[in-house]
MIMIRO-737578 format. One record per atom (N, C-alpha, C, O): residue in three letters; x, y, z. Coordinates in steps of 0.1 Angstrom, whole numbers, plus 5000, padded with zeros to 4 digits. Example, Ala and Ser with C-alpha at 12.3 -4.5 7.8 and 13.67 -1.06 7.14 Angstrom:
! MIMIRO-737578
ALA513249435078/ALA512349555078/ALA513249675078/ALA514249675085/SER512849785071/SER513749895071/SER512950005079/SER513450115080/
END
This chain:
! MIMIRO-737578
MET491649744837/MET492549704848/MET492449814859/MET492349934856/LEU492349764871/LEU492349854882/LEU493649924884/LEU494649864881/SER493650044889/SER494850114891/SER495750044902/SER496950064902/ASP495149974910/ASP495849904921/ASP496349764917/ASP496949694924/GLU495949714905/GLU496249584900/GLU497749554901/GLU498149444906/PRO498649644896/PRO500049614897/PRO500549594912/PRO501349514915/LEU499949674920/LEU500349664935/LEU499849534940/LEU500649464948/LEU498649484937/LEU498149364941/LEU499049244936/LEU499249154944/GLN499449254924/GLN500349154918/GLN501649144925/GLN502149034928/GLU502249264928/GLU503449274936/GLU503349214950/GLU504249134954/MET502249234956/MET501949184970/MET501849034969/MET502448964978/GLN501148974959/GLN501048834958/GLN502448764956/GLN502748664962/LYS503248834947/LYS504548774944/LYS505448774956/LYS506148674959/LYS505448884964/LYS506248894976/LYS505848794987/LYS506648734994/LEU504448784988/LEU503948694998/LEU504348544995/LEU504648475004/ARG504248514982/ARG504648374978/ARG506148354981/ARG506548244986/ALA506948454979/ALA508348434981/ALA508748434996/ALA509648355000/GLU508148525004/GLU508648545017/GLU507748485028/GLU508148455039/ARG506448465024/ARG505448405034/ARG505348465047/ARG505248405058/ARG505448605047/ARG505248675060/ARG504148785058/ARG504148855047/PHE503248795067/PHE502248895066/PHE502749035066/PHE502249125059/SER503949065072/SER504549195073/SER504849245059/SER504949365056/VAL505149145049/VAL505449185035/VAL504249265029/VAL504449355022/LEU503049215032/LEU501849285027/LEU501749425032/LEU501549525025/PHE501949435045/PHE501849565052/PHE502949665046/PHE502649775043/GLU504149615045/GLU505249695040/GLU505049735025/GLU505249855022/THR504549645017/THR504249685003/THR503149785002/THR503349884994/VAL502149785010/VAL501149885010/VAL501650015014/VAL501450125008/VAL502350015026/VAL502850145031/VAL503850215022/VAL503850335022/LEU504650135015/LEU505650195006/LEU505050224992/LEU505750284984/SER503850194990/SER503250214976/SER502950354974/SER502650434983/PRO503050404961/PRO502750544958/PRO501250574961/PRO500950684965/GLN500350474960/GLN498950504963/GLN498750544977/GLN498050634981/PHE499450474986/PHE499350505001/PHE500050635004/PHE499550715012/ARG501250654999/ARG502050765002/ARG501550894998/ARG501751005004/ARG500750894987/ARG500151024981/ARG498851054988/ARG498351164986/GLN498250954994/GLN496850964999/GLN496751075009/GLN495751155009/ARG497651095019/ARG497451185030/ARG497351335025/ARG496651405031/GLY498051365015/GLY498051505010/GLY496651555005/GLY496451675005/ARG495851465001/ARG494551494995/ARG493551515007/ARG493451425015/ASP492951625007/ASP491851645016/ASP492151615031/ASP491351585039/PHE493451635034/PHE493851615048/PHE493551735057/PHE493851845053/VAL492851705068/VAL492451815077/VAL492951775091/VAL492551675096/ALA493851855096/ALA494351825109/ALA493351845120/ALA492551945119/ALA493251755129/ALA492351775140/ALA492851885150/ALA494051895152/THR491851965155/THR492252065164/THR491752035178/THR490651975180/PRO492652055188/PRO492252015202/PRO491052105207/PRO490652085218/
END
């Protein structure tokens, strides 16, 4: 099983229920996978 499989299933379920593209965006942005990503290897750009 992919680590993202539960997230994909949740996205499908919400999309079936609400039929709005924004539901997919919201589900991804609020997911632990997305929220934890920035802390890893993040390097701020310098001007």
